C-alpha atoms as one frame of an Amber mdcrd trajectory, in Angstrom:
protein
   0.000   0.000   0.000   1.355   3.422  -0.992   0.987   6.114   1.650   2.412
   9.456   2.687   5.272   8.982   5.129   4.849   9.814   8.786   7.445  10.597
  11.436   7.543   6.903  12.354   8.941   6.143   8.864  12.011   8.319   9.421
  14.576   5.595  10.141  13.348   3.266   7.393  13.455   6.113   4.860  16.963
   7.133   5.955  18.073   3.511   5.392  16.466   3.563   1.938  18.211   6.842
   1.135  21.525   5.300   2.214  20.900   2.292  -0.031  19.867   4.576  -2.896
  23.056   6.599  -2.450  25.163   3.437  -2.682  23.240   2.113  -5.694  23.679
   5.420  -7.542  27.431   5.264  -7.126  27.759   8.807  -5.805  31.388   9.785
  -5.189  30.648  11.755  -2.021  29.908  10.118   1.343  26.363   9.499   2.544
  25.354  11.820   5.382  22.548  10.566   7.608  21.849  14.061   8.988  21.268
  15.386   5.455  19.059  12.394   4.654  17.020  13.086   7.772  16.638  16.755
   6.781  15.592  15.683   3.268  12.990  13.342   4.742  11.659  16.016   7.059
  11.447  18.652   4.304   9.575  16.317   1.948   7.281  14.866   4.620   6.266
  18.251   6.054   6.173  20.728   3.162   2.834  21.395   1.425   4.706  21.562
  -1.927   6.527  18.260  -1.451   5.703  14.642  -0.848   7.364  11.611   0.641
   5.554   8.499  -0.491   6.440   5.115   0.973   5.376   1.537   0.443   5.401
  -1.160   3.083   5.526  -1.358   6.832   8.328  -0.811   7.540   8.901   1.183
   4.386  10.794  -0.707   1.676  10.333   1.936  -1.004  10.375   5.736  -1.079
   9.539   8.374  -3.678  10.183  12.010  -2.773   9.213  14.910  -5.007   8.594
  18.649  -5.026   6.174  20.857  -6.941   7.065  24.318  -8.211   6.399  26.795
 -11.000   8.424  25.754 -14.039  11.183  28.353 -14.609  10.283  28.745 -18.292
   6.578  29.319 -17.674   5.234  25.876 -18.549   3.014  25.922 -15.445   3.390
  24.039 -12.213   5.768  21.075 -12.384   6.412  18.095 -10.126   9.950  16.778
  -9.992  11.182  13.610  -8.373  13.943  14.108  -5.823  14.641  10.444  -5.210
  12.888   7.179  -5.993  14.226   3.955  -4.580  12.634   0.595  -3.928  14.634
  -2.129  -2.203  15.726  -4.710  -4.803  13.705  -7.539  -3.214  10.517  -5.411
  -3.302  10.667  -4.197  -6.902   8.057  -4.957  -9.510   4.444  -3.791  -9.345
   5.139  -1.831  -6.159   7.342   0.576  -8.090   4.605   1.187 -10.656   2.086
   1.842  -7.885   4.455   4.417  -6.406   4.826   6.148  -9.768   1.047   6.259
 -10.159   0.623   7.723  -6.639   3.257  10.371  -7.438   1.403  11.386 -10.595
  -1.886  11.568  -8.655  -0.226  13.756  -6.016   1.179  16.057  -8.724  -2.244
  16.396 -10.376  -3.816  17.195  -7.000  -1.491  20.216  -6.724  -2.357  21.413
 -10.230   0.878  20.309 -11.869   0.754  20.203 -15.665   3.912  18.089 -16.028
   5.764  15.559 -13.902   9.469  14.834 -14.156  11.422  11.710 -13.346  15.115
  10.847 -13.540  16.869   7.626 -14.436  20.248   6.689 -13.032  22.988   5.476
 -15.315  23.393   2.553 -12.887  19.703   1.588 -13.144  18.223   2.877 -16.380
  14.431   2.730 -16.152  13.793   5.085 -19.073  11.815   2.427 -20.973   9.405
   2.161 -18.037   8.935   5.947 -18.118   8.378   5.953 -21.870   5.690   3.267
 -21.547   3.935   5.548 -19.034   4.001   8.562 -21.382   7.182  10.311 -20.240
   9.648  11.446 -22.873  13.300  12.343 -22.595  13.940  16.081 -22.550  17.483
  16.464 -21.189  20.408  14.302 -20.207  22.371  15.477 -17.195  26.049  14.802
 -16.626  27.928  15.250 -13.341  31.650  15.663 -12.832  33.316  15.464  -9.432
  35.385  18.591  -8.827
């Protein structure tokens, strides 16, 4: 069951964020305090969401909603989406659907998702009606 996270989900979400960080292959160290602040910001802000699946949570999708900088209207943008490997499958699709419903409820006209180079799910997005707009590259400095 997909639901909005509550304070009692904090530790499970921080663990998921740690696992997501490792799976992404980030070159900087994971910081639990920053993950906790990210959780709190997304769980408490009226323009953000922190969706979880499971009890305890074994999947998380965080997103924010804002006015698109080029005037396209209100946009939802995923911050992080991670489902534990042993819980993937239909649960992930249910989370994506709940995210889109949340975005619509705030009046968003578009929703954005990202795909990691280490776990390319772009075909899943394309099947759901998303289309590639940009490719981002990061360089450690």
